[in-house]
MARZAVO-996293 format. One line per field, with one value per residue: residue number from 0; x, z negated, y of N, C-alpha, C in turn. Coordinates in nm, 3 decimals, padded with zeros to 5 digits, always signed. Layout:
REM residues N
seq <- NUM:...
n.east <- X:...
n.up <- Z:...
n.north <- Y:...
ca.east <- X:...
ca.up <- Z:...
ca.north <- Y:...
c.east <- X:...
c.up <- Z:...
c.north <- Y:...
END
This chain:
REM residues 87
seq <- 0:1:2:3:4:5:6:7:8:9:10:11:12:13:14:15:16:17:18:19:20:21:22:23:24:25:26:27:28:29:30:31:32:33:34:35:36:37:38:39:40:41:42:43:44:45:46:47:48:49:50:51:52:53:54:55:56:57:58:59:60:61:62:63:64:65:66:67:68:69:70:71:72:73:74:75:76:77:78:79:80:81:82:83:84:85:86
n.east <- +05.532:+05.386:+05.118:+04.969:+05.028:+04.910:+04.645:+04.609:+04.646:+04.427:+04.219:+04.259:+04.219:+03.949:+03.836:+03.899:+03.747:+03.497:+03.495:+03.506:+03.261:+03.089:+03.147:+03.043:+02.770:+02.715:+02.769:+02.568:+02.345:+02.380:+02.353:+02.086:+01.958:+02.015:+01.865:+01.607:+01.600:+01.623:+01.387:+01.187:+01.249:+01.197:+00.923:+00.813:+00.884:+00.735:+00.482:+00.446:+00.341:+00.076:-00.275:-00.367:-00.516:-00.489:-00.213:-00.146:-00.261:-00.099:+00.177:+00.215:+00.182:+00.394:+00.621:+00.607:+00.642:+00.897:+01.047:+01.016:+01.153:+01.422:+01.539:+01.762:+01.732:+01.567:+01.370:+01.301:+01.190:+00.971:+00.824:+00.768:+00.596:+00.356:+00.022:-00.048:-00.222:-00.168:+00.083
n.up <- -03.425:-03.539:-03.773:-03.706:-03.436:-03.338:-03.389:-03.209:-02.966:-02.975:-02.973:-02.721:-02.555:-02.615:-02.513:-02.241:-02.180:-02.217:-02.008:-01.788:-01.825:-01.789:-01.521:-01.401:-01.463:-01.340:-01.077:-01.031:-01.062:-00.847:-00.635:-00.672:-00.632:-00.361:-00.258:-00.320:-00.161:+00.095:+00.096:+00.089:+00.325:+00.516:+00.465:+00.528:+00.796:+00.900:+00.840:+01.026:+01.247:+01.196:+01.223:+01.267:+01.044:+00.843:+00.830:+00.729:+00.473:+00.368:+00.399:+00.245:-00.041:-00.041:+00.002:-00.226:-00.431:-00.361:-00.407:-00.683:-00.774:-00.670:-00.733:-00.944:-01.069:-01.320:-01.317:-01.048:-01.029:-01.200:-01.061:-00.829:-00.919:-00.968:-00.857:-00.510:-00.472:-00.684:-00.655
n.north <- -00.493:-00.199:-00.133:+00.093:+00.117:-00.113:-00.053:+00.156:+00.024:-00.153:+00.035:+00.155:-00.068:-00.114:+00.120:+00.090:-00.137:-00.024:+00.159:-00.015:-00.143:+00.076:+00.136:-00.093:-00.069:+00.177:+00.108:-00.082:+00.081:+00.258:+00.080:+00.003:+00.248:+00.288:+00.078:+00.170:+00.403:+00.288:+00.138:+00.341:+00.479:+00.281:+00.237:+00.489:+00.505:+00.290:+00.384:+00.581:+00.460:+00.434:+00.525:+00.874:+00.991:+00.795:+00.784:+01.037:+01.019:+00.825:+00.893:+01.128:+01.053:+00.866:+01.026:+01.184:+00.989:+00.905:+01.138:+01.157:+00.933:+00.933:+01.177:+01.360:+01.592:+01.748:+01.954:+01.955:+01.700:+01.733:+01.926:+01.780:+01.584:+01.705:+01.762:+01.829:+02.053:+02.218:+02.321
ca.east <- +05.447:+05.329:+04.972:+04.913:+05.042:+04.807:+04.517:+04.605:+04.626:+04.288:+04.135:+04.275:+04.149:+03.806:+03.799:+03.906:+03.629:+03.383:+03.502:+03.466:+03.116:+03.026:+03.160:+02.948:+02.635:+02.704:+02.761:+02.434:+02.251:+02.398:+02.294:+01.941:+01.917:+02.018:+01.749:+01.490:+01.606:+01.592:+01.245:+01.106:+01.275:+01.123:+00.779:+00.775:+00.897:+00.620:+00.360:+00.434:+00.263:-00.064:-00.362:-00.338:-00.576:-00.427:-00.073:-00.139:-00.292:+00.008:+00.309:+00.221:+00.218:+00.527:+00.722:+00.600:+00.706:+01.040:+01.105:+01.019:+01.248:+01.561:+01.592:+01.819:+01.702:+01.444:+01.269:+01.255:+01.102:+00.848:+00.749:+00.725:+00.489:+00.231:-00.061:-00.018:-00.303:-00.117:+00.219
ca.up <- -03.393:-03.658:-03.783:-03.632:-03.293:-03.311:-03.387:-03.083:-02.858:-02.984:-02.929:-02.575:-02.495:-02.630:-02.416:-02.107:-02.162:-02.201:-01.872:-01.698:-01.841:-01.724:-01.376:-01.361:-01.472:-01.236:-00.948:-01.020:-01.042:-00.709:-00.547:-00.688:-00.567:-00.217:-00.228:-00.321:-00.041:+00.209:+00.087:+00.130:+00.467:+00.591:+00.449:+00.606:+00.937:+00.935:+00.830:+01.148:+01.344:+01.156:+01.279:+01.209:+00.913:+00.749:+00.818:+00.638:+00.338:+00.325:+00.393:+00.132:-00.165:-00.028:-00.019:-00.366:-00.507:-00.327:-00.478:-00.826:-00.805:-00.634:-00.781:-01.078:-01.119:-01.400:-01.268:-00.918:-01.056:-01.257:-00.952:-00.734:-00.974:-00.972:-00.739:-00.409:-00.486:-00.793:-00.623
ca.north <- -00.380:-00.137:-00.140:+00.207:+00.084:-00.214:+00.018:+00.232:-00.075:-00.199:+00.145:+00.167:-00.183:-00.090:+00.225:+00.032:-00.223:+00.066:+00.213:-00.124:-00.160:+00.191:+00.118:-00.196:-00.011:+00.279:+00.038:-00.141:+00.191:+00.306:-00.021:+00.012:+00.373:+00.262:-00.007:+00.258:+00.488:+00.202:+00.105:+00.456:+00.506:+00.180:+00.262:+00.608:+00.468:+00.206:+00.466:+00.663:+00.384:+00.431:+00.629:+01.005:+01.010:+00.701:+00.823:+01.151:+00.969:+00.736:+00.958:+01.223:+00.984:+00.805:+01.130:+01.221:+00.882:+00.909:+01.253:+01.127:+00.826:+00.955:+01.304:+01.365:+01.726:+01.737:+02.050:+01.906:+01.585:+01.785:+01.989:+01.677:+01.501:+01.782:+01.740:+01.932:+02.174:+02.300:+02.369
c.east <- +05.385:+05.177:+04.907:+04.921:+04.934:+04.670:+04.501:+04.578:+04.482:+04.192:+04.141:+04.202:+03.998:+03.758:+03.801:+03.786:+03.505:+03.379:+03.458:+03.316:+03.042:+03.032:+03.061:+02.806:+02.615:+02.693:+02.624:+02.330:+02.259:+02.335:+02.142:+01.886:+01.915:+01.899:+01.621:+01.487:+01.570:+01.443:+01.160:+01.128:+01.197:+00.973:+00.734:+00.783:+00.775:+00.490:+00.340:+00.351:+00.114:-00.144:-00.339:-00.388:-00.509:-00.280:-00.059:-00.166:-00.177:+00.141:+00.320:+00.257:+00.356:+00.637:+00.724:+00.671:+00.857:+01.108:+01.115:+01.129:+01.392:+01.621:+01.651:+01.795:+01.567:+01.336:+01.214:+01.158:+00.969:+00.762:+00.693:+00.607:+00.355:+00.152:-00.041:-00.097:-00.248:+00.023:+00.214
c.up <- -03.523:-03.654:-03.703:-03.481:-03.251:-03.301:-03.256:-02.967:-02.858:-02.936:-02.778:-02.505:-02.502:-02.528:-02.273:-02.080:-02.145:-02.060:-01.771:-01.704:-01.771:-01.573:-01.325:-01.360:-01.362:-01.098:-00.926:-00.995:-00.899:-00.610:-00.552:-00.619:-00.416:-00.176:-00.225:-00.196:+00.084:+00.213:+00.138:+00.276:+00.554:+00.584:+00.531:+00.755:+00.982:+00.930:+00.955:+01.256:+01.310:+01.228:+01.203:+01.066:+00.808:+00.726:+00.718:+00.493:+00.282:+00.305:+00.276:+00.001:-00.159:-00.055:-00.165:-00.453:-00.483:-00.404:-00.628:-00.861:-00.780:-00.686:-00.921:-01.142:-01.190:-01.348:-01.133:-00.937:-01.111:-01.148:-00.856:-00.788:-00.983:-00.844:-00.642:-00.427:-00.591:-00.767:-00.571
c.north <- -00.330:-00.147:-00.026:+00.182:-00.017:-00.149:+00.094:+00.136:-00.124:-00.091:+00.162:+00.053:-00.165:+00.014:+00.171:-00.059:-00.138:+00.124:+00.107:-00.147:-00.048:+00.178:+00.014:-00.143:+00.092:+00.215:-00.024:-00.033:+00.245:+00.209:-00.012:+00.138:+00.355:+00.176:+00.077:+00.345:+00.408:+00.167:+00.220:+00.492:+00.408:+00.206:+00.383:+00.579:+00.387:+00.285:+00.551:+00.592:+00.379:+00.539:+00.759:+01.019:+00.920:+00.736:+00.938:+01.109:+00.886:+00.809:+01.055:+01.155:+00.916:+00.908:+01.176:+01.117:+00.883:+01.021:+01.225:+01.028:+00.867:+01.085:+01.290:+01.502:+01.721:+01.830:+02.007:+01.789:+01.633:+01.847:+01.885:+01.597:+01.575:+01.757:+01.855:+02.062:+02.269:+02.352:+02.509
END
């Protein structure tokens, strides 16, 4: 095998390992995102059983936190983090 062929093989192997690493990281991120979604769905579901006043105080911040964590849109995240009076 020529030296240039060896270099190509090494480069391809490096790229494949990078892809495998990316897939692992992406898979872990997807799993973590699902855990966050499940957490917020459960918290909001449980908050529905609270008294009216307490439910309103609880659900608003939960929805705000949920929007901040799961959104990938920077402008959406910025808007979600502002206090409700300023929207």
